[in-house]
Backbone bond lengths (Angstrom), bond angles and torsions (degrees), N, CA, C in turn:
res aa  C-N    CA-C-N  psi(-1)  N-CA   C-N-CA  omega(-1)  CA-C   N-CA-C  phi
1 M - - - 1.386 - - 1.601 114.99 -
2 S 1.264 123.88 143.92 1.469 122.90 -178.80 1.505 108.66 -59.47
3 E 1.375 111.14 140.68 1.437 117.22 -176.20 1.467 111.45 -89.80
4 K 1.273 117.45 -26.25 1.493 114.89 177.95 1.565 110.59 -74.55
5 K 1.282 115.84 158.28 1.433 123.69 -173.21 1.471 107.92 -80.25
6 Q 1.349 125.67 121.44 1.392 125.99 -173.58 1.654 105.01 -89.11
7 W 1.240 109.73 168.38 1.526 117.09 -172.97 1.594 109.59 -59.19
8 F 1.293 112.99 -43.53 1.491 119.13 -176.97 1.505 116.94 -61.07
9 E 1.357 114.13 -20.36 1.525 126.97 176.40 1.487 114.81 -84.07
10 K 1.351 118.30 -5.92 1.472 124.42 -173.18 1.495 111.32 -95.28
11 E 1.346 117.39 119.93 1.469 120.61 177.79 1.497 114.36 -56.80
12 D 1.434 114.41 -39.38 1.431 118.53 -172.72 1.604 110.00 -63.51
13 F 1.301 112.54 -32.60 1.496 112.40 179.24 1.565 114.02 -63.23
14 W 1.306 114.51 -39.02 1.401 123.07 -174.90 1.667 107.85 -76.68
15 I 1.226 112.24 -35.79 1.554 113.82 176.17 1.475 110.88 -62.93
16 N 1.328 119.29 -42.86 1.513 126.12 -179.57 1.505 110.68 -76.57
17 Y 1.268 119.85 -46.55 1.435 123.44 -173.02 1.596 122.15 -95.56
18 G 1.333 106.76 -19.70 1.562 114.17 -177.63 1.604 110.51 -54.94
19 P 1.403 119.77 -45.96 1.426 120.84 -177.00 1.483 109.87 -64.45
20 I 1.299 120.95 -23.36 1.427 124.39 179.48 1.513 114.86 -80.84
21 M 1.290 107.01 -43.96 1.594 118.03 179.26 1.561 108.58 -70.89
22 F 1.297 119.35 -41.38 1.418 118.96 -173.05 1.572 105.34 -111.64
23 D 1.273 116.48 69.51 1.398 121.89 178.34 1.535 111.14 -81.64
24 A 1.390 113.52 179.36 1.540 120.87 -177.17 1.574 109.78 -55.23
25 E 1.223 116.86 -41.46 1.506 118.91 175.65 1.468 116.45 -55.13
26 R 1.387 118.17 -51.05 1.289 125.46 178.52 1.554 112.02 -60.20
27 W 1.383 116.92 -40.79 1.403 118.49 179.50 1.535 111.31 -66.08
28 A 1.305 114.43 -34.15 1.531 120.48 -172.59 1.507 106.94 -70.76
29 E 1.363 122.10 -34.36 1.378 124.81 179.41 1.638 117.78 -75.91
30 A 1.387 108.54 -7.97 1.484 115.00 -173.97 1.523 109.69 -64.13
31 G 1.407 118.82 -39.79 1.473 119.57 -171.02 1.571 109.30 -65.47
32 P 1.379 119.42 -46.30 1.439 118.89 -179.86 1.520 115.12 -66.28
33 V 1.391 114.50 -30.66 1.484 122.22 -178.92 1.538 104.76 -68.90
34 A 1.290 118.07 -41.18 1.361 119.51 -176.85 1.576 114.28 -69.78
35 Q 1.330 110.48 -32.82 1.591 117.57 175.66 1.500 105.84 -63.98
36 S 1.440 117.51 -44.93 1.430 121.62 -175.46 1.556 107.06 -63.98
37 V 1.217 115.33 -40.39 1.486 118.61 -178.52 1.505 111.38 -61.01
38 K 1.298 120.41 -45.15 1.458 124.52 -178.27 1.500 106.44 -69.02
39 K 1.322 120.87 -38.34 1.526 120.18 -178.21 1.559 108.00 -68.34
40 I 1.423 118.03 -48.33 1.444 114.29 -179.54 1.446 119.40 -64.30
41 C 1.366 116.19 -31.00 1.443 120.66 178.81 1.616 110.38 -86.07
42 N 1.283 114.77 -5.74 1.469 121.05 -179.14 1.601 111.66 54.42
43 L 1.405 113.33 54.23 1.430 116.01 -174.32 1.404 113.45 -98.58
44 K 1.418 116.91 135.27 1.417 122.82 -179.53 1.577 105.59 -92.99
45 E 1.338 112.33 167.66 1.559 120.44 -178.04 1.614 105.25 -59.22
46 G 1.277 108.84 134.40 1.481 115.04 -179.17 1.577 116.10 90.38
47 A 1.238 115.63 -9.00 1.472 119.04 -178.41 1.550 109.52 -62.23
48 K 1.336 121.37 149.12 1.473 123.06 -173.25 1.573 102.47 -96.58
49 I 1.362 112.54 131.03 1.454 112.19 174.15 1.634 108.73 -136.54
50 L 1.306 114.62 145.87 1.403 118.55 -170.26 1.635 104.05 -106.62
51 D 1.360 118.17 125.64 1.463 118.96 174.13 1.477 101.69 -98.67
52 A 1.324 122.00 103.54 1.488 126.16 174.80 1.461 116.80 -84.95
53 G 1.248 112.84 102.71 1.496 117.25 -167.92 1.472 110.07 94.12
54 C 1.283 118.46 52.83 1.564 121.99 -171.02 1.548 114.90 -74.57
55 G 1.325 115.07 -21.83 1.450 118.16 -178.49 1.390 114.20 56.62
56 P 1.355 126.22 -134.59 1.460 126.84 -178.27 1.433 112.58 -77.99
57 G 1.325 125.93 10.21 1.430 127.03 176.27 1.491 116.23 83.30
58 R 1.304 114.82 21.54 1.426 118.76 -179.77 1.500 113.89 -56.50
59 I 1.316 119.10 -51.10 1.495 121.79 177.51 1.550 110.52 -83.57
60 S 1.357 116.92 -33.47 1.392 115.23 -174.57 1.539 112.69 -66.60
61 V 1.286 117.70 -37.61 1.453 117.53 179.73 1.521 111.23 -65.37
62 E 1.449 117.23 -36.29 1.464 121.36 -176.78 1.596 105.01 -67.43
63 L 1.347 116.43 -38.59 1.514 118.91 -176.74 1.553 107.54 -66.16
64 A 1.301 117.18 -39.12 1.462 120.22 -177.83 1.533 111.47 -66.99
65 L 1.344 111.97 -29.58 1.557 119.26 179.74 1.571 108.54 -72.90
66 L 1.406 116.51 -24.01 1.337 120.54 179.08 1.688 111.27 -86.38
67 G 1.307 111.84 4.25 1.523 115.80 172.37 1.469 115.29 96.62
68 L 1.379 116.46 8.48 1.534 125.60 -175.35 1.580 105.15 -91.97
69 D 1.399 112.03 149.23 1.421 125.71 173.30 1.486 109.50 -84.44
70 V 1.257 122.38 102.08 1.382 124.08 -166.43 1.518 112.44 -111.25
71 T 1.305 117.27 132.84 1.403 127.60 174.68 1.492 111.42 -114.75
72 G 1.321 117.14 114.61 1.557 118.90 175.28 1.464 115.15 -101.80
73 V 1.269 114.77 133.32 1.545 120.27 177.60 1.472 108.26 -118.68
74 D 1.368 116.93 133.78 1.424 126.54 174.90 1.400 107.86 -152.77
75 I 1.452 112.42 155.62 1.420 120.37 -178.96 1.523 112.21 -92.07
76 I 1.337 118.45 -8.44 1.431 123.74 -178.42 1.514 108.55 -107.75
77 Q 1.483 115.58 116.28 1.521 121.12 -179.40 1.451 111.98 -59.34
78 S 1.331 115.59 -43.17 1.546 120.13 -172.97 1.479 109.84 -62.33
79 E 1.443 114.89 -33.61 1.518 114.18 177.97 1.584 113.32 -73.72
80 L 1.300 115.03 -29.15 1.469 121.66 174.68 1.517 108.12 -68.34
81 D 1.337 115.60 -42.33 1.442 116.45 177.77 1.636 114.26 -60.26
82 A 1.358 111.56 -38.50 1.427 114.20 177.61 1.512 110.76 -71.83
83 A 1.372 120.99 -33.98 1.456 118.13 172.53 1.508 112.08 -61.60
84 K 1.382 117.81 -40.48 1.433 118.49 179.07 1.487 112.19 -61.20
85 E 1.264 115.92 -42.73 1.494 123.09 -179.58 1.604 109.52 -58.47
86 T 1.317 115.33 -48.78 1.490 116.57 178.51 1.431 110.32 -69.14
87 A 1.257 124.73 -36.55 1.515 122.56 176.39 1.400 110.90 -64.69
88 D 1.352 122.49 -40.27 1.446 123.88 175.25 1.566 113.06 -60.83
89 D 1.363 108.51 -40.27 1.560 113.65 179.61 1.543 110.86 -62.96
90 E 1.388 115.29 -34.94 1.463 119.23 -175.20 1.480 111.09 -92.93
91 G 1.345 116.78 -0.96 1.502 117.78 177.39 1.379 116.93 78.10
92 V 1.334 117.22 24.49 1.557 118.87 -177.90 1.569 105.44 -124.17
93 T 1.314 110.52 166.56 1.528 121.79 -177.24 1.495 111.53 -110.71
94 L 1.271 122.82 134.03 1.481 124.96 174.29 1.537 105.32 -129.06
95 N 1.375 110.63 142.10 1.416 114.07 172.90 1.540 104.04 -97.02
96 L 1.374 111.33 120.38 1.444 119.11 -170.25 1.584 106.65 -116.02
97 I 1.336 114.67 129.53 1.453 121.88 -179.65 1.513 113.13 -122.28
98 N 1.197 122.66 125.34 1.471 125.85 177.71 1.545 107.41 -86.84
99 H 1.230 122.14 103.87 1.379 127.70 -175.92 1.583 115.09 -160.52
100 D 1.313 117.52 154.05 1.427 121.12 177.40 1.429 109.63 -86.71
101 L 1.254 122.87 132.76 1.522 128.21 -174.47 1.461 107.83 -70.79
102 R 1.363 118.62 -22.01 1.438 119.03 -179.76 1.579 111.99 -69.07
103 T 1.292 111.94 -22.20 1.496 116.44 -177.76 1.621 114.94 -124.58
104 F 1.369 109.33 8.23 1.542 115.01 -175.77 1.515 113.26 -67.55
105 K 1.207 116.11 125.24 1.443 126.58 175.38 1.584 108.81 -124.97
106 T 1.296 113.78 142.15 1.636 114.41 176.91 1.520 105.88 -148.92
107 Q 1.442 109.20 145.38 1.497 114.30 170.38 1.432 113.84 -79.89
108 T 1.439 119.91 -23.33 1.474 123.48 172.98 1.403 112.25 -61.75
109 K 1.358 114.68 137.72 1.474 119.49 173.01 1.504 106.87 -109.60
110 F 1.346 113.92 128.83 1.431 120.88 -170.90 1.562 106.65 -101.18
111 D 1.364 119.80 157.05 1.379 126.56 176.64 1.541 110.06 -82.90
112 A 1.282 115.60 -25.07 1.483 119.58 -178.90 1.511 107.94 -154.15
113 A 1.390 118.73 172.44 1.389 124.66 178.98 1.613 104.03 -161.92
114 I 1.431 107.40 150.09 1.481 112.46 -177.90 1.527 105.12 -138.44
115 N 1.346 107.98 155.18 1.510 115.58 170.08 1.546 103.22 -148.93
116 L 1.391 113.58 100.88 1.440 120.41 -167.88 1.480 118.62 -118.78
117 Y 1.264 121.05 173.27 1.483 129.38 -177.83 1.453 115.96 49.16
118 T 1.477 113.15 50.73 1.402 117.92 171.07 1.518 113.85 60.88
119 S 1.368 114.72 44.63 1.505 118.56 178.20 1.537 111.58 -96.82
120 F 1.329 118.37 12.49 1.404 121.42 -174.35 1.556 113.91 -122.79
121 G 1.388 124.79 143.54 1.334 126.43 175.48 1.456 112.47 107.62
122 Y 1.341 121.12 16.08 1.431 119.56 -171.95 1.578 110.40 -105.53
123 C 1.405 119.38 -3.58 1.394 120.46 -178.10 1.408 110.63 -67.42
124 D 1.342 116.56 161.81 1.556 122.22 173.97 1.468 111.99 -61.03
125 T 1.346 120.61 -35.64 1.415 123.57 -171.55 1.545 114.22 -129.05
126 E 1.239 114.48 148.90 1.440 118.01 167.81 1.533 121.08 -50.06
127 E 1.358 106.09 -39.33 1.558 117.35 174.44 1.495 116.44 -58.43
128 E 1.366 110.77 -34.39 1.560 114.18 174.66 1.457 113.42 -75.35
129 D 1.229 116.03 -31.74 1.500 125.24 173.66 1.591 109.29 -63.56
130 F 1.359 115.63 -44.63 1.451 119.92 176.41 1.461 114.11 -68.30
131 E 1.300 118.58 -34.45 1.515 117.56 172.71 1.541 115.58 -62.80
132 I 1.267 113.99 -30.64 1.504 119.28 179.43 1.476 107.27 -66.84
133 L 1.376 120.58 -48.62 1.416 126.87 -179.96 1.433 110.55 -65.32
134 K 1.205 122.83 -40.13 1.493 127.69 176.56 1.482 111.67 -63.53
135 N 1.311 117.03 -45.64 1.585 121.61 -179.66 1.504 108.14 -63.27
136 I 1.456 117.67 -38.55 1.440 121.60 -176.69 1.568 109.38 -64.89
137 C 1.409 109.80 -48.20 1.486 114.14 175.34 1.419 118.41 -59.50
138 N 1.289 120.20 -37.41 1.468 125.53 174.68 1.562 110.57 -67.22
139 S 1.323 119.41 -22.78 1.477 118.09 -178.75 1.542 108.42 -84.85
140 L 1.294 121.34 -7.50 1.454 124.61 179.35 1.486 117.87 -85.33
141 S 1.258 116.57 145.78 1.443 118.34 171.17 1.553 109.06 -75.09
142 D 1.350 120.98 160.26 1.461 119.58 176.42 1.558 109.68 -58.30
143 G 1.264 119.49 136.58 1.440 118.02 -178.36 1.611 115.21 91.48
144 G 1.431 108.37 -8.81 1.500 108.99 -175.11 1.534 107.02 -76.10
145 T 1.409 110.24 166.47 1.483 119.96 -171.71 1.577 106.48 -117.17
146 F 1.178 120.10 138.77 1.481 130.29 175.74 1.519 105.89 -116.92
147 I 1.414 117.60 131.18 1.331 123.39 169.61 1.627 112.03 -117.10
148 L 1.220 116.38 125.13 1.499 127.44 -178.68 1.544 106.16 -115.64
149 E 1.296 121.63 115.94 1.436 124.66 172.23 1.568 110.60 -120.64
150 C 1.240 116.26 124.00 1.501 122.08 177.46 1.545 113.22 -163.58
151 T 1.306 111.47 164.88 1.545 113.35 166.44 1.382 114.56 -63.35
152 S 1.376 112.81 125.28 1.542 118.55 175.33 1.447 107.75 -98.98
153 R 1.341 117.40 177.58 1.439 125.21 173.67 1.552 106.92 -55.71
154 E 1.267 123.94 -53.63 1.315 129.57 -175.41 1.532 111.97 -57.32
155 T 1.299 117.76 -49.08 1.588 119.98 -176.07 1.553 103.82 -74.93
156 A 1.302 124.00 -29.94 1.450 122.39 176.03 1.552 110.94 -60.95
157 I 1.268 112.96 -39.77 1.499 118.21 179.12 1.447 108.46 -73.24
158 L 1.397 120.04 -47.01 1.463 125.76 -179.90 1.573 115.97 -56.31
159 Y 1.333 113.47 -36.63 1.496 118.58 -177.52 1.468 111.99 -118.05
160 F 1.273 119.48 26.28 1.438 121.70 -177.91 1.534 112.51 -64.01
161 T 1.309 119.40 137.31 1.427 125.73 173.31 1.563 107.82 -144.68
162 E 1.347 117.13 146.53 1.411 118.95 -171.63 1.618 113.65 -81.82
163 G 1.377 109.78 -8.17 1.403 117.82 179.34 1.495 120.57 150.23
164 E 1.224 121.19 171.28 1.484 126.29 -178.59 1.381 108.07 -167.00
165 W 1.404 110.24 168.47 1.465 115.90 179.78 1.542 109.35 -139.65
166 F 1.298 119.12 143.20 1.444 125.74 -177.51 1.474 114.38 -153.88
167 E 1.272 114.82 161.59 1.542 117.64 174.64 1.575 109.92 -100.78
168 R 1.351 115.34 134.32 1.389 124.73 -175.89 1.517 113.21 -156.55
169 A 1.265 118.27 135.69 1.487 127.20 175.53 1.501 108.09 47.01
170 G 1.392 113.64 46.16 1.378 122.66 169.49 1.592 113.14 75.45
171 M 1.453 114.47 15.87 1.438 112.92 -176.19 1.532 105.81 -133.96
172 T 1.322 119.94 157.89 1.415 124.16 170.06 1.533 108.63 -93.05
173 C 1.307 113.83 121.20 1.521 122.93 -176.36 1.412 112.65 -108.51
174 L 1.306 116.66 126.91 1.552 122.89 175.87 1.534 108.45 -116.98
175 T 1.320 121.52 130.92 1.313 127.13 174.41 1.431 116.40 -120.17
176 Q 1.391 118.56 139.85 1.380 124.75 -177.35 1.647 108.15 -132.02
177 F 1.303 111.99 128.89 1.485 113.29 -175.22 1.575 110.42 -125.30
178 S 1.207 117.24 145.44 1.502 124.50 179.05 1.497 111.53 -148.56
179 V 1.400 115.99 164.04 1.457 117.84 -173.64 1.537 107.98 -106.01
180 E 1.366 110.18 138.20 1.485 113.62 178.90 1.485 109.52 -102.14
181 G 1.251 120.21 130.84 1.439 123.70 -179.05 1.446 113.89 61.51
182 A 1.357 116.99 -151.84 1.501 120.19 174.09 1.468 113.36 -84.34
183 W 1.366 113.18 66.24 1.435 119.82 -173.63 1.654 113.35 57.20
184 E 1.273 108.15 35.17 1.507 112.09 172.75 1.492 116.82 -82.58
185 G 1.359 112.37 -24.06 1.418 115.47 -178.31 1.544 109.26 -147.97
186 L 1.310 113.51 159.19 1.561 119.73 -179.23 1.567 103.23 -117.64
187 V 1.293 120.46 113.42 1.470 126.33 -178.05 1.521 108.59 -91.88
188 S 1.272 119.30 118.79 1.431 127.18 179.87 1.462 114.55 -113.68
189 K 1.332 116.79 123.22 1.482 118.19 176.82 1.583 106.16 -115.12
190 W 1.303 116.35 125.59 1.393 122.92 177.74 1.510 111.76 -110.66
191 I 1.184 119.40 131.58 1.489 120.39 -177.75 1.624 107.27 -128.44
192 L 1.262 116.89 117.39 1.555 121.95 179.95 1.409 108.31 -99.03
193 I 1.308 121.51 140.02 1.450 122.47 172.87 1.594 104.88 -126.72
194 K 1.376 118.32 113.35 1.426 120.07 -179.06 1.468 113.38 -77.42
195 E 1.255 118.49 175.96 1.475 119.11 -177.90 1.456 112.36 -68.31
196 D 1.253 120.14 -26.89 1.536 119.71 177.72 1.471 111.84 -87.80
197 G 1.459 113.57 13.70 1.480 112.81 177.14 1.531 115.89 91.39
198 T 1.362 116.82 -15.70 1.448 116.16 -178.80 1.468 113.09 -60.94
199 R 1.332 116.41 133.74 1.472 120.53 -177.47 1.502 111.50 -114.05
200 I 1.431 113.01 127.79 1.472 120.22 178.83 1.570 110.73 -117.10
201 E 1.281 119.09 129.21 1.399 114.48 176.68 1.525 111.79 -130.15
202 H 1.355 114.01 150.31 1.470 117.99 -175.86 1.559 108.13 -151.95
203 Q 1.323 113.89 131.47 1.428 119.11 178.34 1.553 114.68 -119.67
204 F 1.335 120.04 136.19 1.447 120.22 -177.69 1.504 106.57 -146.57
205 T 1.412 115.49 165.52 1.360 120.26 179.69 1.389 109.94 -129.54
206 Q 1.348 117.47 134.64 1.394 125.03 173.30 1.521 113.38 -99.17
207 R 1.287 120.28 128.16 1.492 120.91 -178.74 1.537 107.96 -76.17
208 L 1.210 113.78 129.99 1.603 115.76 -174.55 1.543 106.73 -101.14
209 Y 1.344 105.42 123.46 1.558 112.22 167.45 1.491 111.94 -109.62
210 S 1.356 112.48 150.70 1.464 114.34 171.66 1.549 107.39 -76.72
211 A 1.281 120.82 163.38 1.413 124.40 175.99 1.549 110.78 -63.32
212 A 1.336 115.54 -36.89 1.512 120.10 -176.88 1.609 104.22 -67.16
213 E 1.257 119.68 -43.53 1.464 123.72 -176.12 1.555 109.53 -66.35
214 L 1.282 118.35 -41.08 1.464 120.64 176.28 1.461 110.99 -68.09
215 C 1.237 120.90 -37.47 1.525 121.46 -179.14 1.489 109.61 -63.72
216 K 1.427 115.62 -41.14 1.460 119.70 179.24 1.522 109.48 -67.60
217 T 1.329 115.73 -40.76 1.483 119.50 175.97 1.438 115.85 -57.99
218 L 1.422 118.35 -40.33 1.338 119.91 178.14 1.474 117.81 -70.15
219 I 1.316 115.35 -29.77 1.538 119.86 168.70 1.425 106.95 -66.55
220 K 1.237 124.87 -47.92 1.510 127.66 175.10 1.609 113.41 -47.57
221 A 1.317 111.29 -43.17 1.425 121.42 -177.25 1.508 113.48 -73.18
222 G 1.265 116.41 -9.07 1.563 117.66 173.87 1.491 114.11 126.44
223 F 1.406 118.41 -4.98 1.487 116.20 -178.91 1.548 108.71 -85.26
224 K 1.348 110.88 157.30 1.486 117.36 -176.37 1.506 110.35 -87.09
225 E 1.209 118.73 -26.06 1.442 124.48 179.05 1.501 115.84 -154.14
226 A 1.301 120.14 150.50 1.485 123.28 171.67 1.453 107.97 -146.93
227 K 1.355 111.81 148.38 1.503 121.03 -179.35 1.517 112.18 -145.15
228 A 1.356 116.92 145.92 1.349 117.85 -176.27 1.491 113.15 -108.58
229 Y 1.262 119.47 139.47 1.563 127.79 177.76 1.450 112.11 -123.54
230 G 1.327 114.51 163.71 1.417 118.55 -175.29 1.621 115.28 -97.12
231 D 1.325 115.53 -0.75 1.502 124.05 171.75 1.443 108.51 -173.09
232 Y 1.420 117.17 -174.25 1.400 126.21 -169.94 1.625 107.99 -78.58
233 N 1.287 112.55 -9.88 1.577 117.29 176.47 1.386 111.31 -86.12
234 L 1.403 119.92 -0.50 1.407 128.75 -171.81 1.486 120.00 52.58
235 N 1.384 104.98 41.72 1.539 111.76 170.42 1.530 107.79 -79.02
236 P 1.320 116.90 162.30 1.483 126.48 179.49 1.395 116.06 -41.68
237 Y 1.332 118.78 141.53 1.427 122.39 169.32 1.540 108.47 -88.54
238 D 1.346 114.71 87.02 1.459 119.13 -177.71 1.465 110.99 -136.82
239 Q 1.313 121.59 -151.17 1.508 127.07 -175.11 1.533 108.53 -70.32
240 N 1.366 113.70 -11.83 1.581 114.71 -179.65 1.547 112.36 -101.84
241 A 1.320 113.85 2.85 1.523 117.09 -174.36 1.503 110.15 -62.84
242 K 1.381 115.45 135.36 1.464 118.70 -179.29 1.499 107.75 -88.60
243 T 1.317 119.99 -24.56 1.414 125.31 -178.00 1.549 106.64 -160.24
244 M 1.325 117.91 -175.81 1.432 123.68 176.62 1.511 106.19 -109.16
245 V 1.283 119.48 116.63 1.418 117.10 172.67 1.682 107.86 -119.37
246 L 1.281 113.60 119.80 1.519 118.35 179.82 1.419 109.31 -100.39
247 V 1.269 114.61 131.32 1.506 120.84 176.78 1.612 104.14 -114.51
248 A 1.309 113.51 119.49 1.533 115.87 174.69 1.409 112.50 -123.29
249 K 1.241 119.69 144.62 1.455 127.34 174.73 1.551 117.76 -109.84
250 K 1.247 116.59 134.67 1.431 116.29 -178.91 1.540 109.93 -90.91
């Protein structure tokens, strides 16, 4: 594993950018996404589910409200604190663990696991990405289901824009996007301008995998099967795909 601290491990990044990434629209879609997850995984009340990279608990809390036993893992403690606060407000309980998914091991066997909202592909190496998938697979019971949802190489091409600007969370936000290599990565630069004129900039790269590549990688990581879909309704992964939703079975 890389020894230097990567951007997604830094508390300051999430304090500044969390309110931008997890805005009201993102929170509003959490309920329907959670319902789709429960349906796709065929989970009964009390089933154990792992939210790998749970962030502020957007999906975790909704899954708990559906009667599931939810464990959320995240590397950022402030995000876990926010998840606990939301869970308390909603009257549900989450099992929250501060850990790096690249080294996460557990004795608990889950009925399902999720990694959603493009939380995958930011490690320095493909080997680290693979360790995350292998650790998630190892956390599942035989027959368990894993859902991975993120921007793929195909959807990055399909919906590519060079940038935009918008107002959010009391700040002016400017985004700039560019392609790394032969569509091997998507470079994102986010510029935040606060009301007092303070300017914050951050740039990061997401490694882009094709759906076919990731399906093969999931099999290599220990899953018996993996299939790509274009949305949470399991529509085909084709030119009409809204995102990439991979469903893998152990």
